[in-house]
C-alpha positions as CSV (number, residue, x, y, z in Angstrom):
1,I,25.0,-7.9,-11.8
2,K,28.6,-8.8,-12.6
3,N,28.0,-12.5,-11.8
4,M,24.6,-12.8,-13.3
5,N,24.0,-15.2,-16.1
6,I,21.0,-15.9,-18.2
7,K,20.4,-19.3,-16.4
8,S,19.4,-17.4,-13.2
9,L,16.3,-16.0,-15.1
10,L,15.0,-19.5,-15.4
11,V,15.2,-20.3,-11.7
12,R,12.1,-19.8,-9.6
13,D,14.0,-18.6,-6.6
14,Y,15.3,-15.6,-8.6
15,W,11.8,-14.3,-9.3
16,L,10.5,-15.0,-5.8
17,S,13.4,-13.8,-3.7
18,M,13.8,-10.3,-2.3
19,P,16.0,-8.2,-4.5
20,V,18.7,-6.1,-3.1
21,S,17.8,-2.5,-2.4
22,L,18.0,0.0,-5.2
23,G,21.3,1.9,-5.5
24,R,21.4,5.6,-6.2
25,D,22.3,5.2,-9.9
26,A,19.6,2.6,-10.4
27,S,17.0,4.7,-8.7
28,I,17.8,7.7,-10.9
29,M,17.7,5.5,-14.0
30,Y,14.3,4.1,-13.1
31,V,12.8,7.5,-12.3
32,V,14.2,9.2,-15.5
33,T,12.9,6.3,-17.6
34,L,9.5,6.2,-16.1
35,S,9.3,10.0,-16.2
36,A,10.1,9.9,-19.9
37,M,7.4,7.3,-20.4
38,L,4.9,9.5,-18.5
39,L,5.7,12.5,-20.6
40,L,5.5,10.5,-23.9
41,G,2.2,9.2,-22.8
42,I,0.8,12.7,-22.1
43,A,2.2,13.8,-25.5
44,A,0.6,10.8,-27.3
45,K,-2.7,11.5,-25.6
46,A,-2.5,15.2,-26.7
47,A,-1.6,14.2,-30.2
48,S,-4.6,11.9,-30.4
49,K,-6.9,14.9,-29.8
50,R,-5.5,16.9,-32.8
51,K,-7.6,17.3,-35.9
52,G,-6.2,16.7,-39.3
53,I,-4.7,13.3,-38.5
54,Q,-6.3,10.1,-39.9
55,A,-8.7,8.4,-37.6
56,H,-6.6,5.2,-37.2
57,V,-3.5,7.1,-36.4
58,R,-5.4,9.1,-33.7
59,K,-6.6,5.8,-32.2
60,T,-3.1,4.5,-32.2
61,F,-1.8,7.6,-30.5
62,S,-4.6,7.3,-27.9
63,R,-3.8,3.6,-27.3
64,M,-0.1,4.2,-27.0
65,G,-0.7,7.1,-24.7
66,S,-2.8,4.8,-22.4
67,L,-0.1,2.2,-22.5
68,L,2.7,4.6,-21.6
69,L,0.7,6.3,-18.9
70,S,-0.4,3.1,-17.2
71,A,3.1,1.6,-17.6
72,A,4.7,4.7,-16.0
73,I,2.3,4.9,-13.1
74,I,2.5,1.2,-12.3
75,G,6.3,1.4,-12.7
76,F,6.5,4.3,-10.2
77,V,4.5,2.2,-7.7
78,F,6.9,-0.8,-8.2
79,V,9.9,1.5,-7.7
80,F,8.3,2.9,-4.6
81,F,7.8,-0.6,-3.1
82,R,11.3,-1.6,-4.1
83,Y,12.7,1.6,-2.5
84,E,10.8,1.1,0.7
85,Y,11.8,-2.6,0.6
86,V,8.3,-4.0,1.1
87,P,8.7,-7.8,1.3
88,L,6.0,-9.1,-0.9
89,L,5.4,-6.2,-3.3
90,S,9.0,-5.7,-4.3
91,L,9.6,-9.1,-5.7
92,R,11.1,-9.4,-9.2
93,L,8.1,-11.4,-10.2
94,W,5.9,-8.2,-10.3
95,F,8.4,-6.4,-12.5
96,G,8.5,-9.4,-14.9
97,L,4.7,-9.5,-15.1
98,W,4.6,-5.8,-15.6
99,L,7.1,-6.0,-18.4
100,F,5.4,-8.9,-20.1
101,M,2.0,-7.3,-19.9
102,H,3.0,-4.0,-21.4
103,V,5.1,-5.6,-24.1
104,A,2.1,-7.8,-25.1
105,W,-0.1,-4.7,-25.0
106,A,2.3,-2.7,-27.3
107,V,2.5,-5.6,-29.8
108,S,-1.3,-5.8,-29.9
109,I,-1.5,-2.0,-30.5
110,I,1.1,-2.2,-33.3
111,K,-0.7,-5.1,-34.9
112,R,-4.0,-3.3,-34.7
113,H,-2.4,-0.2,-36.2
114,I,-1.0,-2.2,-39.1
115,I,-4.3,-3.8,-39.8
116,S,-6.3,-0.6,-39.6
117,A,-3.7,1.2,-41.9
118,R,-4.1,-1.6,-44.4
119,E,-7.9,-1.3,-44.3
120,S,-7.7,2.5,-44.6
121,K,-5.4,2.1,-47.6
122,Q,-7.9,-0.3,-49.2
123,K,-10.8,2.1,-48.6
124,I,-8.9,4.9,-50.3
125,E,-8.0,2.6,-53.2
126,R,-11.6,1.5,-53.5
127,F,-13.3,4.9,-53.2
128,G,-10.6,7.0,-54.8
129,D,-10.4,10.6,-53.7
130,K,-12.6,12.4,-51.2
131,E,-15.0,13.7,-53.8
132,M,-15.9,10.2,-54.7
133,I,-16.6,9.4,-51.0
134,R,-18.7,12.5,-50.6
135,S,-20.9,11.5,-53.4
136,Y,-22.1,8.5,-51.3
137,L,-22.7,10.6,-48.2
138,P,-26.0,12.2,-47.5
139,K,-26.3,15.9,-48.4
140,R,-27.2,18.6,-45.9
141,K,-30.8,19.9,-45.9
142,G,-31.1,23.5,-45.9
């Protein structure tokens, strides 16, 4: 890592070559980071089930929980392959694709949250308070 420069990221052989085996410190860093992602994913999923939170915020928590859970599980699989030094499955290419895929997923979740928050704010402005909204809803028979 001392001699690494940014130009090596643009070379095909860097992504398709076998990386060196993980050191102790790197293994610990990967496991701690992925464990934190796993716990945050579980917490986000649990938060999405709570009542009293706006619907678009609950959906965002649910989506972020799914993102973090899948990223952590796939990341643990990649760390296992790298630790076991499996030739094809421990290439840097898979980690790069994993990172790109989950960053793109997170950006789409954030964009969707911003759009839904804007729409929710417009609905509140349009309908006013809850009493105004309830006046349009059907009444219970009974």
